[in-house]
N, C-alpha and C positions, 0 to 999 in steps of 0.2 A: 551469688553474683558478686563479682568484684565491684568495689565501691565506685571507682572512676576508671575511665579508659586509660590503658597503658600504652605509651608510644613504644614501637618496636624498632623503628629505623631512625638513625641520625641523618636527616636529609642534607645537612651541610657537608658531612664527610662521606655520606652514602655508605654507612656501615650498620650492621645489626647491633642492637643494644642487648647483649646476652643476659645481663642481670635482669632486665625487664622481662625477657623471655621466661626465665626461671620463675619470676614472680607471677606471671600470667598463668602458667601451667602448674603452679604449686598445688592448688586444690584439686586439679584434674588428676595429677599424679597420685594423690592419696586415695582416689576412688578406684573401685574394682570394675566398674562398668565400662561400656563402650563410650566413645566420644567422637564427635565430628567437628571439623573446622569449616565454618561458614564464612565465605568472603563476599563482600558487597562491592560490586564494580559498576562503573558507569562514567558518563561524562560530567563535566563541571556543572554545578547548580541544578542538578536533576532531582536532588532530594534523597540521596542515598542514606545519609545519617539520620534524616528526619524519619524515614520509613523504618529504619532499625529501631529507633526509639519508640515509635508507635506500636510496632509488632511485638518487640521483645521487652519493652519497658526499660531500655538502656538509657544512658545519659551521654551519648556521644555529642560532641560540640556541633551546634548548628549555626550556619552563617546567617548574617543579617544583610550583607551586601551581595547582591546577585552577581556582581562582577569580580568577586574575590573568592579564592579557594580557601575553604576552612580546614579541610582535612589535609594534613601534610604527612607524607609517608604512609605508615600503617598504624592505626590505633586498635587495640584489642581489648575485649572484655569476655570474661568467662561466665557462662550460665550453668550452674550446677543443677543436677536433677533433683526433683522433689523427694523427700524422704518417704512419702506415702506411696506404697506399691499397690497398684490396682490390677488385679488379675495377672499378677506376675509380669506386668508390662511397665517397667519404670521409664521415666523420661530419659531421653538421651542427653548426656552432658554436651554442651555446645560451647565452642570458642568462636566468638564473632570478631571478624576483622573488617574494620572500616578502612577502605583502601583509597588512596589519593586518586583523583580523576584521571581518565585517559589523557585529556587535553590540558592538563595543568601546566605544561611547559617545563622549562628547566629552572632549577634553583642553583644559582652559583655556577652555571655552566654544566650542571650534571642532571641527567634525565631521571629524576627521582620518581616521577609519576609512572613512567614506563617500567622502571625497575621493580617498583612495588607491585605493579600488576602482574609482572612475570613471576615474582615470588609467590604471591597469593594464589595465582592460578595453579601453580605447581603443587603447593602443599595442601590446598583446600580439598574437601570432599564434596561440598555443596557450594555453588556459586549463584549469588543473586545478581543477575545482570540487568541493570536498569536501562530502558530504552524509551525515549520519548516517541509517542505515537506518530507525530508528524515527521520524524526522522527516518522512519522505515523506508528503505529504498535509497537512502543517501548514506553510503558506507562511511565516509569521513565523519559525518555528523554523529553517527552512532558509536564511533570508536572501534568498530569491528576489525579494521586492519591491525591495530595494536593487539587486540584480543587474539587475532589469528597468529601473530608472532609468539604470543604466550603459549598458545596451543602447540605450536611447533617445538617450543622448549620442552613442554611436557613429554612429547613423543621422543625427543632426543634423550631426556633423562631416563625414560623407561627403557630405551634401547641400551643405555649404559648400566642399567640395574640400580640406579639411584632411587627411582620411584617404582613402587609396586604396580603391576599391571593386572592385578587379580580381578578387578571389576571396573565398571564405568563410574564416572563421577555423575553428579546430578546438577543440571543447569536449569535454574528457575528464572525464566525471562519475565521481568516485571515491566509491563507496558504502562507508561505514565500518561495522565491527562487524556484518557480515551473517552470519546463521545459515544456512549453506549447505544444511542439511538441512530447515529449516522455510520458507525463503524461496524463492520462484520467481523466477528471474532475469528472465523475460519479464514477469511481473506487476509487478515492481519498476520495471523500465525504463518500462513502459507508464504506470504511475501517475505517475512523475516527468515524463514528456513531457506528460501531460495537465495536470499542475499548471502547467508552463511555458506551455503554449498557452492555458490558461484565464486566467492572469495577464496575458499579453501581449495578449490579445484584449479585455481590459476595463480600465477605469480609466485610459484614455489621456487625458493632459492636453490641453487645447485648444491647437491649434497644434503639437503634438508630432508628430514623424515616427516612427511606430511600425511594428512588424511584427506579423503575426498568428500566426506559428508560429516556434518556436525554430529549426527547420531552415532558415528563410529566411536566417539569418545565419551559422549554424554547421553544420559537419559534426560528427556526434555519435559519440563512442566511450564505452564504459563499462567500468569495472573494479570488481570486487566484492572487497573486502578483509574477511576475518574479523577477530575480535578478536585484538589483538597478543599478549596474554598467554595466553589460553585456547587459541588455535590458532596458535601461533607458527610452526610449520613451514609450515602452509598460507599464513600471512601472508607469510613470506619467499619462498615460491615465486611468489606473485602479484606481489610487488615485483620479483623477478628478471625475470618475464615483462614487466612494464611497463618495466623498464630496457632490455630488449632492443628494445622497440618504439621507444624514443627514441635508443638509442646503438649498435645493431647494424645496419649497413647490409645485412648478408647475411640478416637475419631476414625471414621471409615476411610478417610483419606490421609491417615497418618503416614508420613514419609519414611520413618525409620522403623519399618517392620522388620522383625528378626535382627539381622546384622547388616542391613542395607546401608550403604554410604557411611560406614564407620571407618575411622582412620586405621590403616593397617599397622602403623608404627606404635609400639608400646608407649604408654603415657610417660614412663620414666625416661624414655630416650627421645622424646619429641623435640626438646630444645636443641639437642645435638644434631638431630635430623634436619631441622630448619637451617642450622648453620652450614651443614654440608650442602644442602640444596642451594643456598645463597652463593657459596663458593663455586659450585659446579656451573651455575648460571654464568659465571665469569663477568660480573658487573664491572669490576675494575678493569679487566682486559678489554671489555667492550668500550670503556671510555677511552682507552689508549688507541684501539684499532679503528674506531669510528672516524669517518672523514672529518677532519677538523673544520674545513670550510662549511660543511653541511651543518655541523653542530653550532658553529657561530651564527650561521644564517637562521637556524631555528630559534636560537635565543634572541637575536636582534629583531627578527620579523615578529616574534611574539610580543616584544615590547612596542614595536610600531603598530601592531594590531590593536593593542590595548589603548594606546594614545589616540589612534584614529576613532575608536569606539567612544572614548571619553569626549572627544570633540563633537562627534555626532549627537550624543545624548544631550550635551549642553545646548546644541543648536535646535534640537527638537522639543525642548522643554516647553516653549511657548505654544507649539502646536498641540501638545498633549493637554495643556491647560485649557485651550479653547475647545477641544473636543469633549473634555470632561464637563465643560459649561454648556454643551449642546450647541455649539456654534460651528458653522461650516467654514472651512479655510478656503478662501478664494485662491484660485490658481495653484491648488495643491499639487496637481500633476506636474506642472512646469517647475515649481519650486523644489519638489521632492527629487525630480530628475537632476536638477542642478546641484542639489546638496549631495546626492549620492556620488555624482561625478567628482565633486570637490573633495569629498572624504577619500575617495579612491586615489585622487591625485596626491593628497597628503601622504597616504600610505606609500604610493609609488616613489615619491620624492624621498621620504625618510629611509626606505629600504632599497633605494636604487642600487647600492653597491652589491646587493645579493640577487639581482635579477638573473633569471636563468636557473636558480636553484629550486629544488623541489619544495623547500620550506616557503620560499617567496610565493610560489603559485598556490600552494595549499592554503596559506594564511589569507591571501588575497581573495580566493574563492570563498573561504569561510566568512570573510568580512562582507562580501557582497550579499551572501545569504542572510547574514545576521541583520544587515541594514534593511534589506527588502522585506524580511519577515516583520521587523518592527514597523516599517512603513505600512505594510499591509494591515496591521492591527489598527493603525490610525485610519486607513482607507475604509475599513469595515465599519468603524464608528461613524465616519462621514456619510457612508451609504445609508445607514439607519436614519440619520438626521435628514438626508436628502429625500428619503422615502416619506418621512413625515411632512416635509414641505410640499412635495408633489401631491400628497393626499389632501393637504389643506387647499391647494390650488384647485383640485377637482371638486372639493366640497363647495368652494366659493363659486365655481362655475355652475354647479348643480343648483345652487340657491337662486340663480337668475333664470333658470329654465322655466318657461311657462307651460302649463298643462295644455297640451293640444294633441292633434293627431300625429304630429311629428316629434312627440316627446322622446320616443325611443331613439330616433336618429340623433336628436340633440344630445342625449345622454352618451351615446356612443362617441360622438364628436368630442365631448368633454373628457372621456376616458382616453381617447387617442392623444388629445392635447397634453394631458398630464403625463402619459407614458412617454411621449416624445420629449417633454421637458426633463424627465428623470434620466432617460438614456443619454441625452446630449450633455447634461451636467456630469453624469457618471463617467463619461469618456474623458471629460476635461480633468477629472480628479485622478485619473490613472497615471502612474509613473511609466515613462517610456521604457521599452525594453523588458517589460514584465508581462506575465500571462494572467494578470488579475481579471476576474470575471465578476459580473453583477447580475447574472441570470436569475439566481435564486431570489434576490431582493426584488427584482423586477416582477417575477411571478407572484410574490407575496403582495406587492402593490396592486397588480391587476386583479388579483383575487379579492382583496379588500374593497377596491373600488366597485367591482361588479356586485359584490354582496351588498354594499351600501346602497347602490342604485336600485337593486331589486327590492330591498326593504322599503325604500321610499315609494316606488311604484305600487307595491302591494298595499301600502298605507293609503295612497291616493285612491286606489280601487275600493278599499273598504269604506272610505269616507264618501265615496261617490263622486269625487272630483275628477276622476279619470276613468273613462270607459274605453277599453282598447277597441279599435275598429274591428268589425267582423272581417274575417279573412275569407275571401271568395275562392272557390276552387279554381284551379288552373287547368285549362284544357290544352292538351298538347297534340299537335298533328305534325306528321312528317310528310313532306312532299319531295318527290324526286323526278328527274327527267328520264322518260323511257328511251332506251337507245334506238328503238324502232317504232316511232309513234304511228306511222302509217302502214305498218306491216300487218300483223295478224289482227283479226277481229273475232270476238267470240260469237257474233251473230252469223258468221259464215263459216263454212267448212274450210279447212286448210287445203289449199290447192296442192295436189300431188299429181305429177304427170303419170299417165298410165304406162305400165310396163308391158311389154309383149309377153303374153302368156304362151308358154310352150306346152302343147298337149302331148300326152304319151299315147302313141299309137303302136301297139305291138305288131300290127300288120305291116307297118312300114319298116323295111329291113334296116335301112341306114339310120332313121330317126329312132327306132326302137333300141338299137344297140347303143347309140349315143346316150339316150335317156337312162338306160340301165347303168351305164358307166357313171353318169352324173349322180344317180341315186344310190351309189355305194356298191354296185355289183361289178365294179371294175376288176377287183382282185379275183373275185369268184370266177369271172369270165376267163381271166388269164389261166386259172388253175383247172378250168374245165369242169367245175363243180356245178355251175348253173348253166342253163341254156337260155337262148334267146326266146325260145318257144317252150311251152309246156309248163308243168308245175316245177316249183323249186326243188332242187335235189335230184332231178332226172339227169341221166347221163347223156352227154352229147354224142351225136352220131359220128361215124367215121368220116363222113363227107362234110361235116359241119365245121366251120372255122370260126374262131372267136374274133370279134372285131376289136382291134386295139385302138386306143385313142391316138389321134394324130390327124394327118391330112387325109381327107376322104378321097378315094379314087372313083 
């Protein structure tokens, strides 16, 4: 392992440091085995460098200020394979690239962050893409649009023959600060893949060589990391598991089986290859051909964004101190709404000359999201304190309730009063224009109050102070109005008018013929098969005529 990270890009001039490239790959060039380049990408302050240090034991510089970018350009470190060969499966030589953040902005008017991402994506074999769990579904927050541009660069370079297209790269998506109890692994992965495919399938520039699905270029792996401070043991276990996948050839989940994800460029030529890729990406020509107004807007709006955030954090310092002390901020909803509007007005005023540009709108939207996210953190702490106050009010009301037959009704009234107090205060604490909810805290409060009331009633029963009243059975009867109350009566027969009974008299010529026709012999009489007299089936005489239905003569 190299002793210290080696900077590979001069961010002021935006050029490659070729001497440092040779130094970084010197030990790799002397080896005869395969090697892989691993690039760590992500947004600012997500912990890319910290995770590399935990997993690989490196010494990349880690920032202490959450609002400052520590990694500038690209820093590289080489991890040589161990000399111990286990079952003819040596470790893979790795070159780790700690890349500047997607959203690091411009340095001296030059987009060093984006340029470094484009280079690292093109030359790497494995990409560690860090994504905050809460940012899934918000494309700008995850930095996926810039990553999409880097993917298109890879496809262009492959079509030109600069990059080899012999196999797929490996994309390891590292989800950060995941709540394992509340978040479904399958849902999180599905949502991320849908975001990538949606972005890749749209907004393709004319003449670009794009792909429709993220799986067309990458094999996908996923790692879910909990919060480092709140779930430290779980974080360390996940980091150890990821380390085994990179560094333990005997592991069942070892990533580099056989020659998978090895760099196709010979180690002796890798420095020259990186230089060629940098030149083919056309970073310098990009600076010349990019719209000057948009570049200036991005640089200026980024500064206005930082100034507005600095003002916001200075104004909220007192709020955070009070919440840490367990105090409720009165009129937080109204004051937070006014502060948010004031900060946005400061940004609009400072960046007014760039209104209408994409950079202005993008930074303004990001500022709103950043402010409201920080305010929601304060709001959540206030809800916890409000829940405690509401429960104390309930307990105070419960202590004044006398044991009587109406004790259960009195307890329910106390629960409703405490719940009403909590809901009304929680509404006052909400910042207008947000979708903040307090349903989960309310359910917790109701559950705790009901549990406490039940325990007290049970204790009173055991002590004999309270005997619940016996519950009498309830009889239920249904009454309805009869539509004909004076009609039918079961004691009397139903009145039916007598119908005239027609008797069959074969001796009567006219009546007999009519009755035979009525009883179904009509057709037979027409065909001469049956006769009016005699047995069925006898043949009619020559002088016998069938009576047809109709008017009698």
